[in-house]
C-alpha positions as MATLAB code, in Angstrom:
seq = 'MKKLLLAIVLAMILPFQVWAAGSCVQSIDAIPNANAVVPTTKVVSFVCTGDIAGGTVGTIPNTAMSATIAAAVRGLFLYTVTAYPTAGGTAPDAADVFILDAAGEDLLGSVDAGTTAKNGLNLIHATLKKTTFPYSTYLQQAYFPAVTGILTLKVSNQITASANYTIELVFVR';
ca = [
      56.811    3.740   12.959;
      55.021    6.994   13.927;
      55.535    6.106   17.617;
      59.273    5.588   17.047;
      59.511    8.974   15.191;
      57.593   10.670   17.910;
      59.708    9.191   20.640;
      62.855   10.370   18.823;
      61.578   13.946   18.390;
      60.613   14.062   22.014;
      63.757   12.645   23.119;
      65.591   15.543   21.181;
      63.370   18.249   22.332;
      62.584   17.388   26.017;
      66.157   17.749   27.353;
      66.496   21.275   25.973;
      63.285   22.368   27.594;
      64.065   20.719   30.959;
      67.559   22.246   30.996;
      66.611   25.483   29.469;
      68.235   28.618   30.822;
      66.122   31.195   32.206;
      65.095   34.232   29.991;
      63.785   37.734   29.830;
      61.691   39.346   27.236;
      62.300   43.063   26.784;
      59.970   45.870   25.728;
      59.900   49.682   25.950;
      56.950   52.130   26.389;
      57.007   55.949   26.093;
      54.840   57.660   28.533;
      53.190   60.589   26.894;
      53.589   64.178   28.199;
      51.030   66.714   27.237;
      53.716   69.527   27.551;
      56.261   67.978   25.357;
      56.439   66.898   21.764;
      58.788   64.089   22.554;
      57.930   61.907   25.454;
      60.372   62.602   28.302;
      59.695   59.359   30.227;
      60.294   55.850   29.036;
      59.886   52.540   30.692;
      61.903   49.427   29.851;
      60.478   46.209   31.177;
      62.178   42.837   31.343;
      59.656   40.146   31.850;
      61.735   37.158   33.226;
      61.227   33.437   33.803;
      63.880   31.723   35.911;
      65.701   28.570   35.035;
      63.606   25.347   35.259;
      66.174   22.797   36.307;
      69.674   23.155   34.633;
      72.521   25.028   36.032;
      71.302   26.974   39.084;
      67.591   26.668   39.479;
      65.694   29.842   39.249;
      68.360   32.034   37.573;
      68.422   34.130   34.511;
      71.591   34.842   32.384;
      72.796   38.393   32.640;
      70.453   40.079   30.138;
      71.746   43.129   28.223;
      69.262   45.664   26.761;
      68.907   45.321   22.937;
      70.769   47.840   20.879;
      67.251   49.320   19.719;
      66.151   49.852   23.305;
      69.561   51.213   24.435;
      69.593   53.695   21.651;
      66.037   54.782   22.641;
      67.152   55.578   26.296;
      70.629   56.919   25.404;
      70.983   60.392   26.934;
      68.147   59.907   29.458;
      68.656   59.428   33.212;
      67.851   56.181   35.084;
      65.301   57.213   37.632;
      63.887   54.237   39.364;
      63.973   50.390   39.246;
      60.935   48.366   40.129;
      60.494   44.559   40.701;
      57.326   42.666   41.137;
      55.991   39.094   40.524;
      54.590   38.746   36.975;
      50.696   38.227   37.242;
      49.657   34.723   36.771;
      53.205   33.223   37.036;
      55.179   31.292   39.572;
      56.011   33.467   42.600;
      59.735   34.241   42.821;
      62.092   33.883   45.798;
      63.554   37.041   47.402;
      66.282   37.884   45.148;
      68.936   40.781   44.421;
      68.849   42.949   41.297;
      71.861   44.633   39.738;
      71.856   47.020   36.778;
      75.307   47.129   35.297;
      76.433   49.800   32.965;
      78.882   49.045   30.032;
      81.981   49.242   32.501;
      80.296   46.778   34.875;
      79.575   49.322   37.567;
      76.158   48.400   39.324;
      73.871   51.507   39.131;
      72.104   50.310   42.300;
      75.177   50.718   44.444;
      76.489   47.176   45.003;
      80.075   46.623   46.280;
      82.836   43.945   45.776;
      82.375   43.943   41.996;
      78.643   43.482   41.895;
      78.512   40.551   44.501;
      76.959   42.471   47.527;
      73.803   44.460   46.622;
      72.884   47.750   48.003;
      69.632   49.167   46.789;
      68.943   46.122   44.740;
      69.135   43.794   47.807;
      65.947   41.723   47.956;
      64.331   44.003   45.423;
      62.445   40.914   44.075;
      59.760   39.840   46.490;
      57.317   36.753   46.353;
      54.219   39.044   46.482;
      55.158   42.736   46.763;
      55.944   45.326   44.242;
      59.210   47.179   45.329;
      60.911   50.237   43.914;
      64.305   51.747   44.508;
      66.408   54.674   43.244;
      69.945   54.251   41.682;
      72.625   54.506   44.421;
      76.191   55.798   44.224;
      78.326   53.775   46.813;
      81.114   56.363   46.421;
      78.576   59.379   47.069;
      76.719   57.314   49.588;
      73.450   58.598   48.325;
      70.769   58.331   45.554;
      71.648   59.676   42.154;
      70.395   59.546   38.606;
      73.034   58.277   36.079;
      72.950   59.332   32.482;
      72.723   56.329   30.169;
      75.714   56.434   27.748;
      75.652   52.794   26.660;
      73.879   49.365   27.043;
      72.811   48.455   30.479;
      72.633   44.773   31.682;
      70.168   43.244   34.140;
      71.734   40.806   36.686;
      69.722   38.834   39.249;
      71.234   36.785   42.074;
      69.961   34.512   44.639;
      66.776   33.524   42.783;
      66.302   29.803   43.459;
      62.597   29.266   42.631;
      62.277   27.067   39.544;
      60.393   28.667   36.750;
      59.921   31.975   38.757;
      58.179   34.769   36.958;
      59.067   38.427   37.733;
      59.157   41.654   36.052;
      61.939   44.258   36.336;
      61.051   47.876   35.121;
      63.518   50.602   34.636;
      62.082   54.092   34.382;
      64.118   56.814   32.470;
      63.610   60.520   32.458;
      64.953   63.414   30.518;
];
């Protein structure tokens, strides 16, 4: 009876784990500044694990900042975006990163409605840490957009099953 019960439980749980969509865990850190009462630099981290087998292997769903984190960075300026393999995890494939504002504009300068990366092109690397500035396709130069709403992380072309990578967004006042 116990074996039958165990088999039923495993049959119910295992498919969800095998077909689980990728995910990201969000956190925020304030970098202290000796000359300011309120920290003027904040780092938002997305620690991501790509899809195991379901859908498109290696992908994560588009991940919006939590309301709490978005409120903490509202009024700051996006300064840099960094990507690197998460220590001790499965090395990712080269992949593109998009940071979308509430209107869907990619703050890293993609064109064609977020399908062709500019500064986010191959930002994720299998072994290296890579950093870029936000980029304005219209201005054709780096710029530092003010955060006025919730930002969303989008990753394209990641095909390594269970890939582990971290995306860090640095915000300054």
